[in-house]
C-alpha angles and dihedrals in degrees: 000000000000090000091053091050091050091047092050092047090050092052092047091050090052094048098037110018091180096054102078094044088053091050091048090046092054090047088050091054090055093046088048089057089055091046088060087061091048094048093049101040109034098060088049093052093248125142117252088211102050121085090027095201120067115252137205109264090216106048098009093232116152114258114231115238093245090060091046098063110127112267092339095073093053092046094047091050091045091232097305130106117253093222105051103002091240114159112263113218116246086229090086098061090038091058091048092048093045092052091047092050092046092052092046091046092050092050091048098043095043098037089131091063125083122267088251092058092045090050092050090049088053091051089052090048094048093049090046092049091052090048090049094052096044092048091048092050103035105015087236128123114207108215091205091067094047090048089055090051091047093051090051089052093049091049090054090049088058103041095036106028090167092063094096102012125028089201089066094058094114097034109073096159092049090047090051091049091050092050091049092050091047091050091051092046092049091051093047093046094055092043089054092048090050092049096047092042091052090046096052105023106017097091127074136148148129139238125210131205091223134020113282132196123259135179140185121208144138116269119247098271094043093237096118144009120248125211112199119193113180103310096338120099119200126189115227092223090055094046099054130046099170144000094272093060114108136191117199126199116194133206090015132183103197121193109241095011103057127219118350129186087220140335128210126215124198131173091274111022151027118233117200124210091257091058099258113146121210120187110232091226088069092057124079093190141337132212141165141111134291140177099217143000131205130187123203116186146139116269087225129017112261087224087071087070089063090050091050089052092055091047093049093046091060105028107023135240093299090063091052091054090046092048092050092052099036091041089056090055091047089051092050091049091049091047089058090051089048092051092056089051100249099121146005119268117272125217118232095253095072089047089056092050093048089052090048090053089053088054092046092054096049113291090128091055091048090053091050090052090047093055096036 
């Protein structure tokens, strides 16, 4: 049966080369709609199964199926919910469109591969897209998504051992072993970089002779939080890479909470010296005085190691090296855009994934031609 399906797909691709990419693209739009559920619910600890029907994030009303059609629903509603007329972020149709284009691009670029390989590539792309969006929004990498992407990559290494190395065409088990070793090495490399970076560059701070003023507030467009200590202004997205990062203010006079020996700020909460924890989302702003501040953080988010693992499992160690270098350039370019106020800051994980997509769609071949 599978052979007949493959044979039929091959004949259709030969007769109508645009047909399968269109089918994959439509499937990608539908998967993108589900990814919106994943991106919203998983970081918040919500089930993606219950409730089964999508709901309005504002008033929690269930969304009818005819308003939940990929792209079409958002366009028909003109970007506002039907229930309470709240503005619907353009992120939702963008995720659907991105997934559709990725699936169509995979089908077109890898038309010479079997349907099984194309489908596994789409699974890798969908899991990576969800990882990209969650990391961008929450600065959190969910290992479950990267494991799904890694398993898809390992499956391709076994059923299509020639995917990364033509010499492995007749050695599926050896190809699988190589992909597993590459995935482990990519994970270990980034963990080592994160550890050494945190050891040598993860601490910064400043002491003052007298108490100085400090404040914490959202910037004007609401895209980031700004911490101002005396004349220095620090962006929240540049201070913290992951949940374990901490910023400590000492000898603090905190408006509304009195004098504190020290307070500790993390990406999500404020911890007072008596142990009380206050979620930042409950605070409009904070201000007071302090005598010193110290930041302790990782030089690179440990979640990036999981992303590197998923890249290596599919594309090999060369792609991990390329993603590290190219992702750094993408990050620098985006930092410039951020500085001029055109966008919100982007964590390094999405930069890695963008570079990996470049490799997937031929960057390795371009480099070979460049050095040929």
